Backbone as a printed PyTorch tensor [residue, N CA C, xyz], in Angstrom:
tensor([[[ -7.6570,   0.5370,   2.7770],
         [ -8.9430,   0.5380,   2.0770],
         [ -9.4110,  -0.9220,   1.9480]],

        [[-10.8600,  -0.9020,   2.3950],
         [-11.6940,  -1.8120,   2.3870],
         [-12.2160,  -2.3070,   0.8850]],

        [[-12.4740,  -3.5230,   0.5110],
         [-12.7930,  -3.7900,  -0.4730],
         [-14.0230,  -5.4160,  -0.2390]],

        [[-15.4000,  -4.7960,  -0.9200],
         [-16.4940,  -5.4850,  -0.3230],
         [-16.2910,  -6.8410,  -1.7000]],

        [[-16.3730,  -7.8620,  -1.0920],
         [-16.6320,  -9.2850,  -1.7220],
         [-17.9200,  -9.5680,  -1.6870]],

        [[-17.9900, -10.7990,  -2.2070],
         [-19.3770, -11.8560,  -2.0090],
         [-18.7680, -13.3130,  -1.8620]],

        [[-19.2580, -13.7460,  -0.2480],
         [-18.9190, -15.4380,  -0.3790],
         [-20.0950, -15.7970,   0.1630]],

        [[-20.0540, -17.0970,  -0.1130],
         [-21.1640, -18.3070,   0.5410],
         [-20.9270, -19.3580,   1.2650]],

        [[-21.3510, -19.4500,   2.6260],
         [-21.1510, -20.1980,   3.7100],
         [-22.3390, -20.8190,   4.0620]],

        [[-22.1920, -21.9550,   4.6140],
         [-23.4290, -22.5620,   5.1460],
         [-23.8130, -21.8080,   6.0670]],

        [[-25.1330, -21.9930,   6.4950],
         [-25.9910, -21.1170,   7.3110],
         [-25.4360, -21.2730,   8.6590]],

        [[-25.0510, -22.5110,   8.6850],
         [-24.9850, -22.7000,  10.2560],
         [-23.3850, -22.1920,  10.6520]],

        [[-22.6450, -22.3800,   9.7370],
         [-21.2590, -21.7530,  10.0720],
         [-21.6720, -20.3510,  10.2900]],

        [[-21.9960, -19.6250,   9.4170],
         [-22.2620, -18.0850,   9.6500],
         [-22.7150, -17.7940,  10.8470]],

        [[-23.9370, -18.7920,  11.4240],
         [-24.2010, -18.1720,  12.6840],
         [-23.6010, -18.5080,  13.7480]],

        [[-23.0880, -19.8390,  13.7020],
         [-21.6640, -19.5920,  14.5000],
         [-20.5720, -18.7170,  14.9190]],

        [[-20.1810, -18.3250,  13.3080],
         [-19.2260, -17.4240,  13.2730],
         [-20.0980, -16.1480,  13.6110]],

        [[-21.0790, -15.6830,  13.3140],
         [-21.4790, -14.4000,  14.1440],
         [-21.3660, -14.3450,  15.6550]],

        [[-21.7140, -15.6770,  15.9900],
         [-21.9880, -15.5240,  17.7710],
         [-20.2780, -15.3700,  18.5150]],

        [[-19.4560, -16.1690,  17.2130],
         [-18.2580, -15.8990,  18.0880],
         [-17.6860, -14.4280,  17.6360]],

        [[-18.2430, -14.1390,  16.7520],
         [-17.2680, -12.7440,  16.4340],
         [-18.1570, -11.5940,  17.5570]],

        [[-19.2710, -11.6150,  17.8630],
         [-19.8810, -10.4520,  18.5800],
         [-19.3820, -10.5830,  20.0490]],

        [[-19.2220, -12.2450,  20.6840],
         [-18.5750, -12.5900,  22.0910],
         [-17.8510, -11.7870,  22.2380]],

        [[-16.7890, -11.7490,  20.8190],
         [-15.7200, -11.1870,  21.0040],
         [-15.2200,  -9.8190,  20.7130]],

        [[-16.3640,  -9.2160,  20.6400],
         [-16.9010,  -7.8280,  20.1200],
         [-15.8750,  -7.2080,  19.1290]],

        [[-16.0400,  -8.1750,  17.6970],
         [-15.2100,  -8.0650,  16.3180],
         [-16.5250,  -8.3240,  15.7610]],

        [[-16.3180,  -7.3470,  14.5610],
         [-17.2180,  -7.5190,  13.2250],
         [-16.9700,  -8.7590,  12.3720]],

        [[-17.4940,  -9.8230,  11.7050],
         [-17.3270, -10.6370,  11.2480],
         [-16.5170, -10.5810,  10.0160]],

        [[-16.4860,  -9.4520,   9.1090],
         [-15.4910,  -8.8760,   8.3320],
         [-14.2330,  -9.2780,   8.7330]],

        [[-14.0830,  -8.1060,   9.9920],
         [-13.1890,  -8.2050,  10.6440],
         [-12.1210,  -9.4010,  10.7060]],

        [[-12.9130, -10.8120,  11.8200],
         [-12.4850, -11.8240,  11.7590],
         [-12.2530, -12.5050,  10.7300]],

        [[-12.9840, -12.6290,   9.1980],
         [-12.5340, -13.2020,   8.1330],
         [-11.2990, -12.4180,   7.5560]],

        [[-11.1690, -11.2810,   7.8540],
         [-10.1450, -10.7850,   7.5310],
         [ -8.8590, -11.3460,   8.0770]],

        [[ -8.3670, -11.3750,   9.6170],
         [ -7.7460, -11.7110,  10.3430],
         [ -7.3320, -13.1240,   9.9730]],

        [[ -8.2460, -13.9830,   9.2980],
         [ -7.7670, -15.5040,   8.8100],
         [ -7.1680, -15.4890,   7.5050]],

        [[ -7.5300, -14.4700,   6.7650],
         [ -7.1190, -14.2920,   5.4870],
         [ -5.7860, -13.4250,   5.6960]],

        [[ -5.4290, -13.1090,   6.5310],
         [ -4.2340, -12.5050,   6.5220],
         [ -2.9720, -13.1350,   7.1660]],

        [[ -3.4400, -14.1280,   8.0620],
         [ -2.9260, -15.7040,   8.7470],
         [ -2.3190, -16.2710,   7.6440]],

        [[ -3.4090, -16.4540,   6.5010],
         [ -3.2560, -17.7900,   5.6470],
         [ -2.0850, -16.5950,   4.4470]],

        [[ -2.2660, -15.7110,   4.1410],
         [ -1.7320, -15.4020,   3.3570],
         [ -0.1360, -14.8850,   3.7650]],

        [[  0.2020, -14.4650,   4.9070],
         [  1.3490, -13.9780,   5.3400],
         [  2.6330, -15.4850,   6.0810]],

        [[  1.8270, -16.3110,   5.7370],
         [  2.4830, -17.6000,   6.6080],
         [  3.1710, -18.1760,   5.2590]],

        [[  3.8010, -19.6740,   5.7780],
         [  4.1540, -20.2710,   4.7460],
         [  3.7200, -21.3330,   4.8750]],

        [[  2.1380, -21.8510,   4.5390],
         [  1.3340, -22.7400,   4.9310],
         [  1.4700, -23.6800,   3.2700]],

        [[  1.5130, -24.8690,   3.4590],
         [  1.4430, -25.6940,   1.8640],
         [  0.0470, -26.0650,   2.1180]],

        [[ -0.4670, -26.2420,   2.9480],
         [ -1.5590, -26.9590,   2.8150],
         [ -2.3510, -26.7520,   3.9350]],

        [[ -3.9610, -26.9860,   4.1010],
         [ -4.8320, -26.3110,   4.9240],
         [ -4.3080, -27.0370,   6.4040]],

        [[ -4.0030, -28.0150,   6.5840],
         [ -3.4620, -28.6780,   7.8540],
         [ -2.5690, -28.3250,   8.2510]],

        [[ -1.4190, -27.1950,   7.7320],
         [ -0.3410, -26.4220,   8.1600],
         [ -0.8190, -25.2760,   8.9650]],

        [[ -2.4680, -24.9080,   8.8090],
         [ -2.9040, -23.5720,   9.5880],
         [ -2.6490, -23.7740,  10.8180]],

        [[ -2.1140, -22.7420,  11.3820],
         [ -2.2690, -22.3330,  12.9670],
         [ -3.6600, -21.8350,  13.3270]],

        [[ -4.6050, -22.7440,  13.2290],
         [ -6.1570, -22.5640,  13.6970],
         [ -6.2040, -22.0280,  15.3480]],

        [[ -5.5960, -23.0490,  15.8310],
         [ -5.6030, -23.0610,  17.2140],
         [ -5.0060, -21.6920,  18.0680]],

        [[ -3.7450, -21.8280,  17.4170],
         [ -3.0580, -20.1320,  17.8170],
         [ -4.1460, -18.9730,  17.2630]],

        [[ -4.7740, -19.0740,  16.2480],
         [ -5.6470, -17.7510,  15.8930],
         [ -6.6220, -18.0720,  16.9220]],

        [[ -7.5550, -18.9750,  17.2000],
         [ -8.5640, -19.5900,  18.1890],
         [ -7.9570, -18.5610,  19.6200]],

        [[ -6.8530, -19.0060,  19.9620],
         [ -6.3620, -18.6640,  21.4150],
         [ -6.1590, -17.2790,  21.2950]],

        [[ -5.4930, -16.7990,  20.1680],
         [ -5.4860, -15.0470,  20.4670],
         [ -6.5350, -14.3550,  20.5130]],

        [[ -8.0160, -14.5630,  19.7390],
         [ -9.2790, -14.3190,  19.9450],
         [ -9.5760, -14.3370,  21.1670]],

        [[ -9.5430, -15.7020,  21.6050],
         [-10.1490, -15.7860,  22.7890],
         [ -9.4520, -14.9350,  24.1180]],

        [[ -8.1540, -14.9770,  23.9240],
         [ -7.4960, -14.3230,  25.0370],
         [ -7.1730, -12.9640,  24.8880]],

        [[ -8.1310, -12.3330,  23.9640],
         [ -7.9430, -11.0450,  23.8480],
         [ -6.5290, -10.2250,  23.6280]],

        [[ -5.5930, -11.0890,  22.7290],
         [ -4.5850, -10.5170,  22.0510],
         [ -5.0520,  -9.8300,  20.9300]],

        [[ -5.8150,  -9.6810,  20.1420],
         [ -5.9980,  -9.0610,  19.1720],
         [ -6.7450,  -8.0620,  19.4400]],

        [[ -6.4590,  -6.5810,  18.5320],
         [ -7.0970,  -5.4040,  18.9110],
         [ -7.9170,  -5.1060,  17.3280]],

        [[ -9.0100,  -5.1530,  17.1740],
         [ -9.7710,  -4.4860,  16.3010],
         [-10.5500,  -3.3500,  16.7290]],

        [[-10.9100,  -2.6330,  15.9520],
         [-11.7250,  -1.3130,  15.8230],
         [-12.8340,  -1.6150,  14.9210]],

        [[-14.0100,  -1.5990,  15.7830],
         [-15.1170,  -1.7400,  15.2490],
         [-15.8620,  -0.0630,  14.6400]],

        [[-15.5270,   0.5240,  15.1140],
         [-15.7410,   2.1000,  14.4670],
         [-14.9450,   2.3150,  13.3570]],

        [[-16.2220,   2.8230,  12.4560],
         [-15.6920,   2.6980,  10.8030],
         [-14.4260,   4.1480,  10.8270]],

        [[-13.1210,   3.7080,  10.2770],
         [-12.4660,   4.9140,   9.9700],
         [-12.8070,   5.8190,   8.7880]],

        [[-12.2520,   6.7120,   8.7550],
         [-12.4200,   7.6600,   7.4360],
         [-11.1430,   6.6670,   6.5240]],

        [[-11.6600,   7.4390,   4.7770],
         [-10.6500,   6.6680,   4.0220],
         [ -9.3450,   7.2360,   3.9820]],

        [[ -8.9640,   8.3150,   4.7650],
         [ -8.2570,   9.0430,   4.7670],
         [ -7.1980,   8.2350,   5.4510]],

        [[ -7.7640,   7.9100,   7.1620],
         [ -6.9640,   7.4170,   7.7310],
         [ -6.6660,   5.9520,   7.5880]],

        [[ -7.3620,   5.2720,   6.6520],
         [ -7.5280,   3.7230,   6.4520],
         [ -6.1040,   3.9120,   5.3190]],

        [[ -6.3620,   5.0400,   4.3690],
         [ -4.8350,   5.0770,   3.0470],
         [ -3.9750,   5.0990,   3.8630]],

        [[ -3.8590,   5.9300,   4.8390],
         [ -2.6240,   6.4290,   5.6340],
         [ -2.1110,   5.2240,   6.5470]],

        [[ -3.4210,   4.3720,   6.9940],
         [ -2.7190,   2.8100,   7.7880],
         [ -2.2820,   2.0920,   6.7030]],

        [[ -2.7500,   2.1530,   5.6220],
         [ -2.2390,   0.6980,   4.8450],
         [ -0.8250,   1.3210,   4.3380]],

        [[ -0.7090,   2.4300,   4.1120],
         [  0.9780,   2.6690,   3.1690],
         [  1.5960,   2.7330,   4.8980]],

        [[  1.8090,   2.8390,   5.6470],
         [  2.3570,   2.7580,   6.9720],
         [  2.9020,   1.6560,   7.1230]],

        [[  1.5580,   0.3940,   6.9190],
         [  1.8470,  -1.1030,   6.8480],
         [  2.6640,  -1.8260,   5.8850]],

        [[  3.2020,  -0.6440,   5.1220],
         [  3.4900,  -1.2650,   3.7190],
         [  5.1390,  -0.5680,   3.4480]],

        [[  5.5610,  -0.1350,   4.9460],
         [  6.7810,   0.1930,   4.9770],
         [  7.8290,  -0.6310,   5.2430]]])
């Protein structure tokens, strides 16, 4: 299930991030979610340890798969519980 949050970023960063997301056919929300997922599932002691270059490579080389079409709540719930098994 998606949860909405409010974040504040520098205007220039948001503009570049939107361009990057659009060029890679992914929403800015999903791009941000992917980064948070990498951070929270890794064993990173500090920001310098984050594999950002790996993440950027995955996005630019098309290894990631995102669905830009909204899913139903039922489908999202099913997907969530399946991922927790």
